[in-house]
N, C-alpha and C positions, 0 to 999 in steps of 0.2 A: 402848620394846620392843614394845608392841602395834602401833605404826605400822610397824616393820620387819617384823613377822610378817605383817601384812596385805599389805604390798608384796611379800613373798616368795610368799604364796599367790596373789596376783593375777598375778605373773609366771608361775607354773605354769599358771594358768587360761588365760593368753594363749597358751600352747603346747600345751594339751591341751583339746579341746572336750568331753571326756567328763564332767567334774564339773559338777554343777548348782549347787554352792555352795562357799564357802570351807571350811565345816565338813567337807564330804566329802573335800576335799584333805588334811585333817588325818589321814585314815586311810591315806594313801599310805605304803607302806614307805620310799620314798625320802626323804620328809620326815623321818621318824623316824631314818633312818640318818644324815642330815645333822645332826640335832639331837644325837644321841649322839656323833657325831664331834667336834662342837664341844667337848663335855665331855672326850672322850678326848684331843683335841689340846691342850687347856689343861693337862691332867695331864702330857702328854708334854713340853710346853715347860717344865714345872716339874720335869722329870726324875723324875717319879713313874711310871717306865716300867711297873712291874707293874700299878699301878692303871689306867693308860691301856690296857694290853692287856686287863685284865679288863672294862673298859667296852666295848672293841672286840668282845670275844667275846660279851658280852651282846647288843650291838646286832646282831651277825651272826646270833645265835640267833633274834632277834625278826624280823629283816627280810630275811635271806638276802642281805645286801649286806655286803661285806667292805672296809672302808676303814681302811687302816693309820693309827694315831694320828699318825704323823709327816707325813702328806700335808697339803699346804696348799691350802685350798679358799676361793675367793672368794664373792661374794654370789650368791644366787639359783641355786644349782646344782639342776637338776631331773634326778633319776634315775627314769626311767619304768619301772615294773614291777619292776625289781630284778635280782637274780642278777649283780651287778656286782662287779668286783674293782679296787681302786685301791691301788697300791703306795706304799711309804714315802716316796720322794722325788718323787712326783708333785706337780705344781703345777697348779691349775685356776683360771682367771680368773672373771670375772663372767658371769652369764647363759649358762652352759654347759649343754647338754642331753646326757644319756647315756641310751641306750635299753638294753633288757634284754641280758644276757650280754656286756656290754662289759668288756674287760680293759685297764687301763692298766698294762702289765707292765714288768718290769725285765730288765736283762741283768747277768750277773756281771762285775764289774770284773776286768780281766786281772791286776791287781797284788794282788788280794785285799783292797784297802782299800775300805771302804764309801764311796761317793760318790753322785753324781747318776746314778741307774740307771733312772729312770722318766720318762715324758713330761711335757712342759709344754703345757697347753692354754690358749691365749689367750682373750680375751673373745669370747663369742658362738659358740663352736664347737659343732657338732652331731656326735655320734658315733652312727652307726646300729647297729641290733641285731646282736649277734654279732661286731662289729668288734674287732680286736686292735691296739692301739697300743703298740708295744714299743720299749724303750730310751730313752736320754736325748735324745729328739728334741723338736722344737718344732712344734706345730700352730698355724699363724697365725690371727689374729683372723678370725672369721666363716667359717672353713673348714668344709667338710662332708666327713665320712667315711662312705661308703655302707655298707649292711648287709654284714656278713661280710668286709669288706676287712681286709687285713693291712698295717699301716703300719709301716715300719722306717726311713724317712728323713723329714727335715724336710718339712713341708707349707707351701707359700706362703700368704700371707694371701688369704682369699676364694676359695681353690681348692676343687674338689670331687674327691675321691679315690675310685676304685672298683677292685675286682679284687684278685687275689693274685699277686704283690705289688701293692700299691696303686699306681695310676698316675693322674696328673691328667687329668681330662676336658678336651677341647679348648676348650670354651666356659667362660669365666670366670664365676664365680657372680654377679658384679655385673652381668653382661649380661642376666640373665633373672630374677634373684630380687628380689622386692620385699617378700615376706613370709616367715614361718617355713616351712621345708621339713621335714615330718616324716621321721624316720629318715635324714635327711641325704642322701636320694636323690631327685632330681626324677623324678616318675612321668610321663614324656612320651616318646613315640617319638623326638622330636628328640634327646633326651639318653640314649637307650637305650645301655647299655654295649656291646651286641652290634654296634652300628654303628661303634664307635670304631676298630676295626681298619681299616676302609675309609677312614675320615677321616684316620687317621694315615698310611696309604699315599698318599693324595692330597696331604697336606702334604709327604711325602717327595719325591714327584714334582715338586711345585712348587719345593722347595728345590734339587733336582738340576738342574732346568731353569734356575733362576736362576744356579746355579754354572757351568753350561755356557756361558750367555750371557756371564758375566763372563770366563771363560777365553777365549772367542772374541774378546771385545773386547780383552783383553790381548794376544792373539796378533796381532790386526790392528794394534794400536799398535806392537808390536815390528817388524812388517813395514814399516809406514810409516816408523818411525825408521831402519830399515836402508836403505830406498830413499833417504831424504833424505841419509843418510851417503854413499851411493854417488854421488849426484848432486853433492854438495859435493866429493867426491874427484875426480870427473871434471872439474869446473870448475877445480879447482886445477891439474890436469895440463894443461888447455888453456891456462891462463894462463902456465904454465911454458913 
């Protein structure tokens, strides 16, 4: 148990340069929210739903973080600053980072039967402050969701999502990222979301140019085929 706790605190220290010691990290509301959720989740699995909810409300009162007892959380979840909401059917992998005011929200099932309504975050995901991840979608491993983004569709592995609604940035995260990226957003002009519209238009021009070239090639092949057919027909007439 002490070894697991130390590993958890070290994982947070690796993602947050502010704390000077492990003891300081023990004061983080996110750490206590995860601890109380472990208790509430155990009660929830034992079908002691009222007690699970009571622990959940106590934790929310202390930490301002609301994690439904039914949510499944992996190892080393880091909730930085707090004010986060995690829904009942949310599933979170290992080494996930959530910044302040993040919501892992659900959608009402059309048939009225409770099912998978909340997101699934795979290992190593970073969700920036104010981001909303909504519905039974999957955010792929090592994906980044920028601050204030609204995600309503599946996110590919290692992608970076920005905007409302969230769209994938053109440069894959594996092409530039070697270390942890705070808030899930690369702070560089090269990856400034404001330039994405121009880059998207450039890609569209390249796509259309390629399409035109293919259509011209197809037309030329048809013309050559027609010319060969006429030549063969003329030869047959001459032989006749």
